[in-house]
N, CA, C and O atoms as CSV, one atom per row, in Angstrom:
chain,resi,resn,atom,element,x,y,z
A,1,MET,N,N,83.682,87.842,82.167
A,1,MET,CA,C,85.096,87.820,82.438
A,1,MET,C,C,85.675,86.412,82.148
A,1,MET,O,O,86.789,86.259,81.645
A,2,LYS,N,N,84.855,85.394,82.494
A,2,LYS,CA,C,85.410,83.944,82.346
A,2,LYS,C,C,85.439,83.713,80.982
A,2,LYS,O,O,86.417,83.120,80.526
A,3,GLN,N,N,84.426,84.121,80.145
A,3,GLN,CA,C,84.473,83.949,78.701
A,3,GLN,C,C,85.695,84.743,78.074
A,3,GLN,O,O,86.322,84.294,77.115
A,4,ARG,N,N,85.973,85.887,78.649
A,4,ARG,CA,C,87.099,86.542,78.064
A,4,ARG,C,C,88.585,85.791,78.372
A,4,ARG,O,O,89.588,85.850,77.660
A,5,ALA,N,N,88.427,85.106,79.584
A,5,ALA,CA,C,89.590,84.344,79.781
A,5,ALA,C,C,89.578,82.819,79.104
A,5,ALA,O,O,90.414,81.956,79.374
A,6,ASN,N,N,88.598,82.672,78.279
A,6,ASN,CA,C,88.387,81.392,77.552
A,6,ASN,C,C,88.183,80.280,78.527
A,6,ASN,O,O,88.602,79.149,78.280
A,7,TYR,N,N,87.578,80.560,79.576
A,7,TYR,CA,C,87.268,79.604,80.580
A,7,TYR,C,C,88.443,78.846,81.071
A,7,TYR,O,O,88.312,77.672,81.416
A,8,THR,N,N,89.582,79.453,81.119
A,8,THR,CA,C,90.824,79.063,81.435
A,8,THR,C,C,91.347,79.724,82.697
A,8,THR,O,O,91.245,80.938,82.879
A,9,CYS,N,N,91.967,78.807,83.652
A,9,CYS,CA,C,92.519,79.378,85.011
A,9,CYS,C,C,93.702,80.181,84.454
A,9,CYS,O,O,94.517,79.707,83.663
A,10,GLU,N,N,93.732,81.559,84.975
A,10,GLU,CA,C,94.892,82.457,84.498
A,10,GLU,C,C,96.106,82.096,85.310
A,10,GLU,O,O,97.158,82.696,85.088
A,11,CYS,N,N,96.038,81.085,86.307
A,11,CYS,CA,C,97.128,80.619,87.176
A,11,CYS,C,C,97.797,79.520,86.564
A,11,CYS,O,O,98.952,79.597,86.144
A,12,CYS,N,N,96.993,78.363,86.500
A,12,CYS,CA,C,97.630,77.088,86.231
A,12,CYS,C,C,97.235,76.572,84.779
A,12,CYS,O,O,97.740,75.576,84.262
A,13,GLY,N,N,96.209,77.428,84.152
A,13,GLY,CA,C,95.962,76.898,82.840
A,13,GLY,C,C,94.823,75.911,82.620
A,13,GLY,O,O,94.385,75.660,81.498
A,14,ARG,N,N,94.425,75.436,83.596
A,14,ARG,CA,C,93.241,74.410,83.681
A,14,ARG,C,C,92.089,75.045,82.801
A,14,ARG,O,O,91.943,76.267,82.801
A,15,THR,N,N,91.370,74.322,82.142
A,15,THR,CA,C,90.259,74.843,81.308
A,15,THR,C,C,88.789,74.127,81.765
A,15,THR,O,O,88.788,72.915,81.980
A,16,SER,N,N,87.724,74.792,81.886
A,16,SER,CA,C,86.505,74.211,82.390
A,16,SER,C,C,85.410,75.173,81.957
A,16,SER,O,O,85.606,76.387,82.012
A,17,THR,N,N,84.208,74.635,81.507
A,17,THR,CA,C,83.127,75.364,81.419
A,17,THR,C,C,82.096,74.996,82.474
A,17,THR,O,O,80.986,75.524,82.543
A,18,LYS,N,N,82.591,73.960,83.369
A,18,LYS,CA,C,81.644,73.507,84.334
A,18,LYS,C,C,81.212,74.659,85.420
A,18,LYS,O,O,82.147,75.253,85.957
A,19,GLN,N,N,80.129,74.956,85.719
A,19,GLN,CA,C,79.683,75.938,86.604
A,19,GLN,C,C,80.305,75.794,87.919
A,19,GLN,O,O,80.310,74.698,88.478
A,20,GLY,N,N,80.865,76.901,88.482
A,20,GLY,CA,C,81.269,76.901,89.848
A,20,GLY,C,C,82.966,76.510,89.782
A,20,GLY,O,O,83.673,76.753,90.760
A,21,TYR,N,N,83.457,75.971,88.706
A,21,TYR,CA,C,84.912,75.566,88.642
A,21,TYR,C,C,85.826,76.754,88.754
A,21,TYR,O,O,86.782,76.804,89.528
A,22,LEU,N,N,85.482,77.663,87.963
A,22,LEU,CA,C,86.250,78.871,87.917
A,22,LEU,C,C,85.650,80.021,88.681
A,22,LEU,O,O,84.427,80.142,88.738
A,23,VAL,N,N,86.515,80.920,89.305
A,23,VAL,CA,C,85.949,82.140,90.001
A,23,VAL,C,C,86.743,83.309,89.557
A,23,VAL,O,O,87.910,83.239,89.172
A,24,VAL,N,N,85.999,84.435,89.639
A,24,VAL,CA,C,86.703,85.695,89.379
A,24,VAL,C,C,87.163,86.182,90.757
A,24,VAL,O,O,86.372,86.382,91.678
A,25,ASP,N,N,88.495,86.362,90.846
A,25,ASP,CA,C,89.022,86.743,92.081
A,25,ASP,C,C,89.766,87.990,92.109
A,25,ASP,O,O,90.297,88.405,91.080
A,26,HIS,N,N,89.855,88.712,93.376
A,26,HIS,CA,C,90.606,89.992,93.365
A,26,HIS,C,C,92.123,89.707,93.506
A,26,HIS,O,O,92.494,89.073,94.493
A,27,ILE,N,N,92.848,90.047,92.771
A,27,ILE,CA,C,94.450,89.819,93.093
A,27,ILE,C,C,94.765,90.450,94.328
A,27,ILE,O,O,95.318,89.791,95.209
A,28,VAL,N,N,94.496,91.579,94.489
A,28,VAL,CA,C,94.717,92.195,95.931
A,28,VAL,C,C,93.245,92.288,96.432
A,28,VAL,O,O,92.339,92.862,95.828
A,29,PRO,N,N,93.135,91.614,97.675
A,29,PRO,CA,C,91.684,91.370,98.133
A,29,PRO,C,C,90.939,92.768,98.473
A,29,PRO,O,O,91.542,93.789,98.804
A,30,ARG,N,N,89.616,92.662,98.347
A,30,ARG,CA,C,88.920,93.890,98.545
A,30,ARG,C,C,89.155,94.314,99.962
A,30,ARG,O,O,89.327,95.514,100.177
A,31,ARG,N,N,89.181,93.414,101.001
A,31,ARG,CA,C,89.463,93.818,102.445
A,31,ARG,C,C,90.791,94.661,102.542
A,31,ARG,O,O,90.940,95.483,103.446
A,32,ILE,N,N,91.688,94.445,101.646
A,32,ILE,CA,C,93.018,95.138,101.843
A,32,ILE,C,C,92.916,96.520,101.168
A,32,ILE,O,O,93.267,97.547,101.749
A,33,ASP,N,N,92.452,96.501,99.993
A,33,ASP,CA,C,92.382,97.927,99.233
A,33,ASP,C,C,91.140,97.983,98.502
A,33,ASP,O,O,91.072,97.575,97.342
A,34,LYS,N,N,90.013,98.537,99.211
A,34,LYS,CA,C,88.757,98.568,98.683
A,34,LYS,C,C,88.761,99.576,97.330
A,34,LYS,O,O,87.878,99.497,96.475
A,35,ARG,N,N,89.709,100.391,97.267
A,35,ARG,CA,C,89.942,101.315,96.036
A,35,ARG,C,C,90.083,100.506,94.804
A,35,ARG,O,O,89.731,101.017,93.740
A,36,ARG,N,N,90.567,99.276,94.824
A,36,ARG,CA,C,90.811,98.484,93.710
A,36,ARG,C,C,89.660,97.384,93.250
A,36,ARG,O,O,89.694,96.640,92.270
A,37,GLN,N,N,88.725,97.500,94.167
A,37,GLN,CA,C,87.726,96.365,93.951
A,37,GLN,C,C,86.947,96.436,92.671
A,37,GLN,O,O,86.389,95.427,92.239
A,38,LEU,N,N,86.889,97.556,92.066
A,38,LEU,CA,C,86.222,97.493,90.623
A,38,LEU,C,C,87.444,97.638,89.453
A,38,LEU,O,O,87.181,97.665,88.251
A,39,ASP,N,N,88.637,97.715,89.924
A,39,ASP,CA,C,89.647,97.830,88.947
A,39,ASP,C,C,89.666,96.488,88.141
A,39,ASP,O,O,89.815,95.442,88.771
A,40,LYS,N,N,89.534,96.465,86.897
A,40,LYS,CA,C,89.677,95.220,86.003
A,40,LYS,C,C,90.957,94.735,85.934
A,40,LYS,O,O,91.107,93.553,85.624
A,41,ASP,N,N,92.068,95.544,86.205
A,41,ASP,CA,C,93.342,95.080,86.271
A,41,ASP,C,C,93.707,94.159,87.592
A,41,ASP,O,O,94.680,93.413,87.705
A,42,ASN,N,N,92.869,94.360,88.374
A,42,ASN,CA,C,92.924,93.679,89.716
A,42,ASN,C,C,92.207,92.380,89.852
A,42,ASN,O,O,92.334,91.728,90.888
A,43,LEU,N,N,91.378,91.919,88.755
A,43,LEU,CA,C,90.783,90.803,88.639
A,43,LEU,C,C,91.339,89.755,87.822
A,43,LEU,O,O,91.919,90.072,86.783
A,44,TRP,N,N,91.226,88.433,88.191
A,44,TRP,CA,C,91.584,87.523,87.290
A,44,TRP,C,C,90.782,86.192,87.379
A,44,TRP,O,O,90.157,86.037,88.428
A,45,VAL,N,N,90.708,85.286,86.521
A,45,VAL,CA,C,89.868,84.112,86.480
A,45,VAL,C,C,90.863,83.069,87.043
A,45,VAL,O,O,91.960,82.890,86.514
A,46,ILE,N,N,90.437,82.374,88.156
A,46,ILE,CA,C,91.350,81.046,88.633
A,46,ILE,C,C,90.326,80.043,88.924
A,46,ILE,O,O,89.143,80.267,89.179
A,47,CYS,N,N,90.938,78.873,88.853
A,47,CYS,CA,C,90.016,77.543,89.171
A,47,CYS,C,C,90.066,77.558,90.690
A,47,CYS,O,O,90.878,78.243,91.312
A,48,LYS,N,N,89.077,76.699,91.310
A,48,LYS,CA,C,88.814,76.630,92.533
A,48,LYS,C,C,90.182,76.071,93.441
A,48,LYS,O,O,90.381,76.376,94.617
A,49,ARG,N,N,90.920,75.333,92.751
A,49,ARG,CA,C,92.277,74.885,93.438
A,49,ARG,C,C,93.222,75.889,93.562
A,49,ARG,O,O,93.867,75.927,94.609
A,50,CYS,N,N,93.424,76.691,92.718
A,50,CYS,CA,C,94.253,77.996,92.739
A,50,CYS,C,C,93.750,78.934,93.548
A,50,CYS,O,O,94.505,79.635,94.221
A,51,HIS,N,N,92.375,79.075,93.590
A,51,HIS,CA,C,91.851,79.915,94.751
A,51,HIS,C,C,92.063,79.524,96.011
A,51,HIS,O,O,92.307,80.366,96.875
A,52,PHE,N,N,92.000,78.219,96.291
A,52,PHE,CA,C,92.378,77.784,97.651
A,52,PHE,C,C,93.730,78.163,98.218
A,52,PHE,O,O,93.962,78.544,99.366
A,53,TYR,N,N,94.648,77.982,97.143
A,53,TYR,CA,C,96.042,78.357,97.481
A,53,TYR,C,C,96.297,79.703,97.575
A,53,TYR,O,O,97.186,80.093,98.333
A,54,LYS,N,N,95.575,80.560,96.842
A,54,LYS,CA,C,95.471,82.003,96.999
A,54,LYS,C,C,95.084,82.526,98.326
A,54,LYS,O,O,95.582,83.514,98.867
A,55,GLY,N,N,94.117,81.746,98.815
A,55,GLY,CA,C,93.617,82.091,100.225
A,55,GLY,C,C,94.671,81.900,101.217
A,55,GLY,O,O,94.862,82.723,102.112
A,56,LEU,N,N,95.471,80.664,101.057
A,56,LEU,CA,C,96.669,80.412,101.942
A,56,LEU,C,C,97.759,81.532,101.908
A,56,LEU,O,O,98.265,81.999,102.928
A,57,LEU,N,N,98.072,81.920,100.626
A,57,LEU,CA,C,98.779,83.106,100.535
A,57,LEU,C,C,98.448,84.336,101.205
A,57,LEU,O,O,99.295,84.962,101.841
A,58,GLU,N,N,97.137,84.745,101.078
A,58,GLU,CA,C,96.563,85.829,101.570
A,58,GLU,C,C,96.907,85.739,103.228
A,58,GLU,O,O,97.477,86.649,103.829
A,59,LYS,N,N,96.484,84.554,103.818
A,59,LYS,CA,C,96.607,84.497,105.253
A,59,LYS,C,C,98.191,84.636,105.669
A,59,LYS,O,O,98.594,85.104,106.734
A,60,LYS,N,N,98.909,84.183,104.715
A,60,LYS,CA,C,100.382,84.391,105.048
A,60,LYS,C,C,100.965,85.789,104.999
A,60,LYS,O,O,101.804,86.232,105.783
A,61,VAL,N,N,100.408,86.430,103.969
A,61,VAL,CA,C,100.902,87.794,103.702
A,61,VAL,C,C,100.233,88.876,104.415
A,61,VAL,O,O,100.932,89.744,104.938
A,62,TYR,N,N,98.918,88.930,104.501
A,62,TYR,CA,C,98.275,90.128,104.989
A,62,TYR,C,C,97.842,89.919,106.539
A,62,TYR,O,O,97.388,88.875,107.006
A,63,GLN,N,N,98.070,91.102,107.221
A,63,GLN,CA,C,97.745,91.071,108.601
A,63,GLN,C,C,96.492,91.767,109.042
A,63,GLN,O,O,96.071,92.713,108.375
A,64,GLU,N,N,95.906,91.387,110.055
A,64,GLU,CA,C,94.512,91.829,110.360
A,64,GLU,C,C,94.608,93.370,110.909
A,64,GLU,O,O,95.350,93.703,111.833
A,65,ASN,N,N,93.876,94.117,110.305
A,65,ASN,CA,C,93.888,95.633,110.623
A,65,ASN,C,C,95.037,96.394,110.537
A,65,ASN,O,O,95.134,97.420,111.209
A,66,LEU,N,N,95.988,96.001,109.744
A,66,LEU,CA,C,97.303,96.879,109.506
A,66,LEU,C,C,97.282,97.446,108.069
A,66,LEU,O,O,97.900,96.928,107.139
A,67,PHE,N,N,96.514,98.560,107.967
A,67,PHE,CA,C,96.200,99.128,106.665
A,67,PHE,C,C,97.443,99.380,105.972
A,67,PHE,O,O,97.538,98.867,104.857
A,68,ILE,N,N,98.396,100.049,106.391
A,68,ILE,CA,C,99.535,100.653,105.772
A,68,ILE,C,C,100.430,99.385,105.367
A,68,ILE,O,O,100.846,99.222,104.220
A,69,GLU,N,N,100.676,98.529,106.396
A,69,GLU,CA,C,101.506,97.426,106.150
A,69,GLU,C,C,100.842,96.553,104.857
A,69,GLU,O,O,101.521,96.218,103.886
A,70,ASN,N,N,99.592,96.284,104.986
A,70,ASN,CA,C,98.845,95.570,103.937
A,70,ASN,C,C,98.873,96.224,102.564
A,70,ASN,O,O,98.825,95.494,101.575
A,71,ILE,N,N,98.941,97.458,102.438
A,71,ILE,CA,C,98.921,98.189,101.199
A,71,ILE,C,C,100.494,97.912,100.525
A,71,ILE,O,O,100.713,97.611,99.351
A,72,ASP,N,N,101.435,98.086,101.526
A,72,ASP,CA,C,102.811,97.801,101.172
A,72,ASP,C,C,103.044,96.523,100.784
A,72,ASP,O,O,103.912,96.348,99.928
A,73,ALA,N,N,102.388,95.480,101.280
A,73,ALA,CA,C,102.521,94.177,100.990
A,73,ALA,C,C,101.852,93.719,99.684
A,73,ALA,O,O,102.199,92.779,98.970
A,74,SER,N,N,100.764,94.619,99.501
A,74,SER,CA,C,100.007,94.244,98.134
A,74,SER,C,C,100.901,94.772,96.882
A,74,SER,O,O,100.732,94.295,95.760
A,75,LYS,N,N,101.729,95.647,97.106
A,75,LYS,CA,C,102.445,96.116,95.955
A,75,LYS,C,C,103.494,95.091,95.490
A,75,LYS,O,O,103.948,95.130,94.346
A,76,LYS,N,N,103.905,94.087,96.485
A,76,LYS,CA,C,104.691,93.043,96.067
A,76,LYS,C,C,103.869,91.809,95.529
A,76,LYS,O,O,104.457,91.048,94.762
A,77,TRP,N,N,102.701,91.577,95.831
A,77,TRP,CA,C,102.060,90.461,95.391
A,77,TRP,C,C,101.143,90.770,94.112
A,77,TRP,O,O,99.917,90.774,94.221
A,78,ASN,N,N,101.694,90.991,93.077
A,78,ASN,CA,C,101.107,91.273,91.817
A,78,ASN,C,C,100.704,89.845,91.280
A,78,ASN,O,O,100.933,88.786,91.865
A,79,GLU,N,N,100.084,89.989,90.102
A,79,GLU,CA,C,99.457,88.685,89.526
A,79,GLU,C,C,100.572,87.651,89.217
A,79,GLU,O,O,100.399,86.443,89.376
A,80,ASN,N,N,101.698,88.184,88.777
A,80,ASN,CA,C,102.715,87.309,88.509
A,80,ASN,C,C,103.385,86.542,89.725
A,80,ASN,O,O,103.690,85.350,89.693
A,81,GLN,N,N,103.566,87.381,90.786
A,81,GLN,CA,C,104.092,86.886,92.063
A,81,GLN,C,C,103.210,85.794,92.722
A,81,GLN,O,O,103.649,84.748,93.199
A,82,CYS,N,N,101.748,86.221,92.682
A,82,CYS,CA,C,100.859,85.316,93.155
A,82,CYS,C,C,100.718,83.899,92.501
A,82,CYS,O,O,100.527,82.845,93.107
A,83,ARG,N,N,100.848,84.073,91.144
A,83,ARG,CA,C,100.958,82.868,90.189
A,83,ARG,C,C,102.080,81.949,90.502
A,83,ARG,O,O,101.920,80.731,90.588
A,84,GLN,N,N,103.395,82.639,90.696
A,84,GLN,CA,C,104.432,81.874,91.054
A,84,GLN,C,C,104.368,81.075,92.407
A,84,GLN,O,O,104.685,79.893,92.540
A,85,TRP,N,N,103.894,81.937,93.411
A,85,TRP,CA,C,103.719,81.354,94.661
A,85,TRP,C,C,102.699,80.177,94.761
A,85,TRP,O,O,102.933,79.205,95.479
A,86,ILE,N,N,101.640,80.286,94.071
A,86,ILE,CA,C,100.539,79.189,94.020
A,86,ILE,C,C,100.940,78.099,93.436
A,86,ILE,O,O,100.687,76.996,93.920
A,87,LEU,N,N,101.712,78.276,92.167
A,87,LEU,CA,C,102.156,76.917,91.377
A,87,LEU,C,C,103.250,76.313,92.246
A,87,LEU,O,O,103.398,75.091,92.281
A,88,ASN,N,N,104.068,77.195,92.994
A,88,ASN,CA,C,105.209,76.391,93.714
A,88,ASN,C,C,104.636,75.610,94.852
A,88,ASN,O,O,105.137,74.544,95.210
A,89,GLU,N,N,103.528,76.170,95.451
A,89,GLU,CA,C,102.985,75.399,96.515
A,89,GLU,C,C,102.282,74.187,96.162
A,89,GLU,O,O,102.276,73.206,96.906
A,90,GLN,N,N,101.681,74.226,95.032
A,90,GLN,CA,C,100.981,73.101,94.485
A,90,GLN,C,C,101.851,72.010,93.944
A,90,GLN,O,O,101.407,70.879,93.752
A,91,ASN,N,N,103.113,72.355,93.694
A,91,ASN,CA,C,104.151,71.365,93.336
A,91,ASN,C,C,104.998,70.954,94.385
A,91,ASN,O,O,105.910,70.160,94.156
A,92,SER,N,N,104.773,71.459,95.629
A,92,SER,CA,C,105.539,71.043,96.874
A,92,SER,C,C,105.114,69.574,97.360
A,92,SER,O,O,105.638,69.078,98.358
C-alpha cells in the first residue's frame, strides 16, 4: 500500500521511506464501521503527524457506543473532508 502511494502521505504530501514514518490508516475507523475494515477505498497512507491530527478529529466526531450516530457521521467524513480538516488544524 505504501509503495502504491509512492511513500507519500496522501494528506499533506510529505514523502519518506523511513520505516514507521507512514501508516496505513482507515479513513472510517474500524471501531465505527467494521464492515469497511477490508475495503481498500477506506484505506489511505498518511504520515505520523497527519495520523495524530486524524486521531483528534476522530475524538471530536465519533461518540462512544452510538452506532447509528457514528455511521451517519462517517458519511460526512470522507477522505477529502478528513484531509481538509487535518491540514486546517496543522496550519492553525
